N, C-alpha and C positions, 0 to 999 in steps of 0.2 A: 714800805711794806707792800704797797699796791703792785710795784714792779715784781717783787718776789711772788706774789699771788698770781699775777698774770703768767709769769714764767712757769710756775708749778702747774697751772691749768693747761698751758700749751704742752708741757712735757707729758702730763697725764693723758691728754687727748692723743698724742703720738703713740704712747704705749698701748692705750686701748685699741687704737686703729691697728697697730702691729699684731696684737693678739687676735683681732678679727681676721686679719689677713692670714695668720698662721692657721686658724680654724678652717679657712677655705683652701688650705694647702697651697698658698702662694709661695713662690721661690724667694730665696733670700734677697736677690737683686731687685725683685719687684717691691718687697717690703722696704728695702733701703731707699728706693727711688721715691716712694710715696710718703715715707715718714722721716727720712733723714737720719734714722738710727744706724749705728755701725753694725757690721756683720757680727762682731763679738757680742754686742748687746742683744741682737736678734737671737743668736744661738743660746744665750743665757735665758732669755724669755721662754724659748721652747723647752729647755731643760727644766726650768722652774715650774712651768704650768702644764706641760703636755707630755713630757717624757714618760712619767709614771702614771699619769691620769688615764683612765679608761684602757689600761693595758697598752698604752702607746699606740693607739689606733690612728692617730693623725699622721699622715705620711709627710715626709720632707722631700718633695720632688727635687731631682738633680738635673743638671744639664741646662741646655738653652731653653728659654721660653718659646712658646709658639710664635711662628713668624710667617704663616701662610694665609693670605687673605682668601684664597680659593676654598679653604676649609668651610667657610660660612655659606658658600654657594654650591657645595658638593651635591646636595640632593634636596628635594622639597621639604623634608623634615627639618634639616639644618637651616634652611632658608626661613622657615616659620619660627624656629627658636631664636634665630638671630634677630628677626623682626620684633619678636616679643621682648627680648632682653634689651634691645635698643630703645624700644618704646618705654620700658620701665626706667631706663637711664634718663630719658628725656623728662618723664613725669616726676622723678625723684630728684632731679637736679644734677645728676652726674654728667649729662650732656645739655648744653644750652638749647632752649626751645627753638631759637632762630635757625639752628642747623637743620631741624626737621622741615622747616618751612622753605628755606632757601636751597637746601641740598649742597651748601658750600662748606669748605673746611672750617674748623673751629678757629675763632680769632685768638683764643687763649690756648697756650700750650698745656698739655697734661703734665703732671709731675714726672711721669716716666720719660718724657722727652725734654724736660727742663733741667737746668742745673740744680743739684741738691742744695738746699738752703732756701729756695723760694717756696716755702711750705705754707704760706698764709692761706692760699686757696687750695693747696694740695690736701690738707687734712680734712676740711669739710667735704671736699669733692670725693675723697676716699671713703668717708662715712656714707655718702650718698651711693657710691659704687657698691659698697657692702650691702646696703639696704636693697638696692636693685637686684643684686645677685640672690639674696635671701628670698625675696619675693618671687623671683624666677624659679628657684628650686622648690618653693612651696606650690607653685602652679604647675611645674613640670617635674614630678618625682623621678622620672626616668630621663633626666636632663642629660644632654650630650655635650653641652658647652661648659667647659671647666672655668674656674675663676681666672686662670691665666689666659685662657682664650678670650674672656671678656676684656681683660686689660689690653690685650692686643687689638681687639675690635675697636675699643675707644681710641687707641693710638692710631690705628689705620684711618678711622673717621676724622681724627684730628689732623692728620697729614693731608687727607683728601686726594692722594695720588692713585689709590687703588680702589677704595670703597667710599660710598657716600650714602646718606639717607635720602630716600626717594619716596614718592607716592605711587601706589599702584594705579596704572592707567585705567583699570576697570572699576575698582571700588574706592580708591583713594587711601587705602591702608598704608601705614608706614612700612617701608621695606629697606633692607640693606642691599644695595646694588653695586655692580661694577661701575667705576668712574667713567670708563670709556666704552660702555656697552653700546652696540649699534642698534639694538632693538629697545622698544619702550619697556620699562619695568612693569611686571605683573606679579601679583601674589600667586602661589600655586593653584588656588581655587580658580581665579580668573584665567590663568593660563590653561587649565583643563577645559574651562568653558569655551575659550577661544579655539582650542584644538578640536573640540566636539563640533563647533560651528563650521569650521573648515571641512571636517570630515563629512558633515551632512550636505554641504554645498557640492562636494565632489561626488 
């Protein structure tokens, strides 16, 4: 009986996580990677809970998921938002704290980069990811980083070949920075202060 209860609990957690991902407009392949549910099961969940609810306002994004690391470094606003959401992921357990300290790639693979079926850590990590995204949206009502962008950000930080977590050289704040950047990482505020100092000296 205990085995059945455990299996029921695991299945319920996977379904609950899939519903949260759907609410955040995640693509089918993202939901599949983090929950292990089949495409057909995901479509049935959407039809059962969201197709008629609220006039069908929850979108079903199509096409490929975001794949550009440069998106997070495009301008000072996106840099700030990327730093905020990465910090929330560290605080809530979607990213290990040691990554913020060492600036190294994650030791454990994320579900999106791991074979489907290794879901023991994926479901709790997915729950933490949803909590981080929901906190981010509460703090940033005009948020520019979508849930799919967040999934890619975690994947990029996990790989560590394009992006890393760094500390601002001026104030020590957590930043998302290029892996091979030639200049020291600074938050937008400290970068402005440094530019003003150079202008005054000139």
